[in-house]
N, C-alpha and C positions, 0 to 999 in steps of 0.2 A: 216375220211374215212370209217370207221365201220359204222357210222351213214347213210351214204349215201348208203352203200352196203344193210344194212337193210331196208332203205327207198325202193331201186329198188326191193328186195324181196317181201317186203308186197304189192308194187305197182302192180307187176306182179301177185300174188297170188290173190289180189283183181279182176283183170281182168280175172283170170282163173276160179275163184270160184263164184262172185256174178253175178247175171243176168245182162245181157248186158242194159236191159232198167230200171234198178232199182228196187226198191221194194216200193209201194206206197200203203197204206191203208188209204182210204178216202181221204181226202185231204193233208195228211201228209205222206211226203216221208222218209221211214226209212232208205233206203239204196241208194247210189248214182248212178247214171249210169256210166257203164263202157265199154261202147262202144268205138270205135277209135275216135268218135266225141267228147268224153268227157273226156276219158283218153286215149291217146295215148300211144302205146308201147314205152318202154325207147329207143330202138334202133331207132325208128322213130325221137324221140327228137334229138338224138346224130346225125343222118343223116341230119337234118334239119340245123345243125350248119355250114356243110359245102356247103349249097344251097346258091347261090347268092340271096341278099337281094331284089333286083330290077332285074326282068327276062329283056333280050335283052339289057343290058347295054354293052356298049364296055369295061368298066373298072370298073366295079360295085364291091363293097365289099360284103363279104359273111355275113349271118346272125351271125356266130361266131365272125367275126370281130366287126360287129356293137354292138353285146353284150359287147364284152370285151371293146370296146371303151367308151360305154354308163356306164358300170360299173365302169371302171376307173376315168370317170368324177364323178360319184356319190361318189366313195370313197374318192376323194379330198375334196369333200364338207363335207362328215360325219366326216373325221379326223380333218378338220378345224373347224367344229361346237363342236367337242369334245374337241379341245383345248379352244376354247373361252368359252364353258361351263364349262370346268375344272377349268380354272383360276379363273373364277367368283366364282364358287362353293367354291373352296379352300380359296379365299379371304375371302368370306362371312363366311364360316367355322371359320376362324381365328378371324375375328371381334366378331363374336357370342360367341366363347370361351373366348376372353379377356374381354368382357363386358356381363355380365348376362341379364341385361336390354334389350340389342339387340336381344339377343337370344329370350327372352320371347316376345319381340314384333314381330321379323321377322319370326320366325320358323313357326307359324301358316299360314302366308302367301305364305311361299315357299311350303308348304304342299299342301294348297288350289289351288296354281297355276298349279298342276297337275290334277286338276278334270277338267279343261277346255279342250273341244274336240280339237284335234289338227286340225280336219278339219275345225273347225271355226275360228281358230287363223290365219291359213294359208292365207287366202283372206285378212285379215287385215292387216298383216305383208306386204304382196305384195302391197296392196293399200297404206299404209302409207309410206313404203319405196321409192314407187315410186316418191314421192315428195320432196324427200331428194338429195340435190346436194351441195358438199362441195368443195370449191375451184376447180371448174370444173368437180369434178367427180361425176357422175350420179350414182344413186343407181341402180344395175344389177339385173336381175331376180334370178341368182345364189346366190346373197348376200341374198335373201329371204329365200332360201332353207338353207344356212348356219346358219342363225339366228333362224330358227325353229328347226335345228338340235341341235344346242347350248341350246336351250330352254329345249328339252327332256334331255340331258344329264347333264344339270346344276344340277338337284334335286338329283339324286343318290350320286354324288360326294360330295355335300355340306352336305348331311345327314351323308354319311360314313366317312367323314373327320372329322365332329363334333364329331362323336362317338368315333374315333379314339384319336383325341385330348384330349378327357375326359377319356380315358382308362387307364392312368397310375395310380398305386394304390396310395392311400392317403400317404402311409408311404415314398414312393419315393419322392412324391411332397413336403412333410414336410422335408425332407432331402436337398432337392434343396434350400428351404427356409431357413434352418438352416446355410447353407453354404454361405448365402446371395447372392444366385443367383437370378438375375432379373428375368422378364418375357421373355425377349428375349432369355436369355442363358437357361432357362428352356425349352423354345420351341424347341430351336434348338437341345440341347442335349437329351432331354427326351420326350417330347409329340409328336414331328414329326417323331422320330424312332418309337414310340410306335402307332403311326397312321397308319404306311405302312400296316401291316396286315389287317386292315379295309378299307384302300383306295383301295387297289388291286382290290377286289371284286366289289366294288362300280364302279371303272373305267370299269371293264368288263361289268357290267349292263349298264353303260353309254354308252360304246361303241354300244351296241346292239339297244339301243335307238335310238342314233345318226343316225344310218343307217337307221332304221325304219322311223324317223323323215325326213330324208333327201329324202327317197322314195316317203312317203305320201306328201311330200311339193311339190315334182316335180310334182306329179298327180293333186293336189289341186291348184297349182299356174300355171299349164300348162308350167313349164320350160322344154325347150328342150335340148336334149344332155345327158339326164340322164337315168338310167336303169328305173325309175318309169314312166316316159314318154314312153320309149321303150316298155314296158308291155302292156299301153293302146293301142299304135298304134298297136302292134301285136295282140291284142285281137280283135279289130275293123275289122281287116283283116282276123281273123280265122273263116270263116264260114264253109268250109268244113274241113280243116286240122287245128287243133289247136297246132300242135307240135311246130310251131314258137313261139306261145304265151310261151309255156312251156320252150322254150331256154331262154326267158327273165327272166322267174322267176328262171331257174337254174342259171342264172347269178346273179340274186339278192342273191341267197343262198351262192355262193361263194364269192359274194363281202363281206358278213356278216363273213364267216370264214378267208378272208383276214385280214379283220379289226380285229378281234380277235387275230389273229396272231402277227399283228402290236402290239396290246397292250402287248402281251406276251413278246416282248422284254424290255418293262417296268419292267415286273416281273422278268425278268434275271438280269436287272439292279440294281434292289433292293431286291435283293434274300438275302443279308445278314441281312436285318432286318424283314424278313418273320417270325422269331422266337421269335418276340418282345413280343408279348402277353404272351407266356409262362414263 
C-alpha cells in the first residue's frame, strides 16, 4: 500500500512539475510527456474503472469488472505455471544434489535456458502445442500460457533449492553419516529443513516471473481472456483517453500483489524452518 501511495504521489508530482510536451534535445527525449494523453490523472484512471466497457449495451460489464475477470484468469494460469515449474525445479534440484555428475551436466543448460528471449519462445510453444492431442484432449491456448509461465518460474526454484540442499554444515552431514543415516533420512531430517530459508526467496522471485511470463505469453500468443490481452485491446482503443489502458496496467500490478500474497501463505506454513540457516 505504501508503494502504491508513493507511486501516486510521484505520478502527480511529475504531471505538475514536468513540461506537458516533455523535454527533447535534438533527437533524444530526456523527459517523457506528461499531458493527459500520455499520463492521465490518477482519479481519471479510477473513474474509468466504473465506466461501461462497451457503450450502448443493455447489460454490459464495467471496465473494472473486465479488468478483475481478466486478472483472475491470468492469476490462475500464473499459479498453475508456478506449481508446475516449482515441482520440476525441486525434482531436478534433488536429482542434481544426489548425483553430482547430473549437476555438472545439467546446471549449465538450466542457466543457458534463461538467456532465450521469452517473446521468441512463446510462438514456438503455441505452434508445437497446437499439434498435441492426447486421448481426445486437444492443446488449449491457455495451456501455452501456463507452460511459458512455468518455464520462467522453474529456474529460480531449481537454483534456490539446490543451494539450500547443499547448505547444511559439513559436521552436521558427517554426524548423520556417523549415525548410519541414509540419503533419504538425511534429506528429510537435515537437507530439506535447511533448504527452506533458501527456497522461500526463490519462490517469491519465481512468482513474479510466473506472472510476467503469463502476461507476456498472452500478448505473444494472442490468448484471450487474460490481463495481457486486455492491455493490448485497451491500448489500441486509447486514442484520446489512455485512462482505460492504465486500468488494465493497474490490474496487472494488483495481480502481482495477490500472487505474492498467495506465496506468503507458504511462508506462514514453513515459519518454523526459517531460522534453519542460523
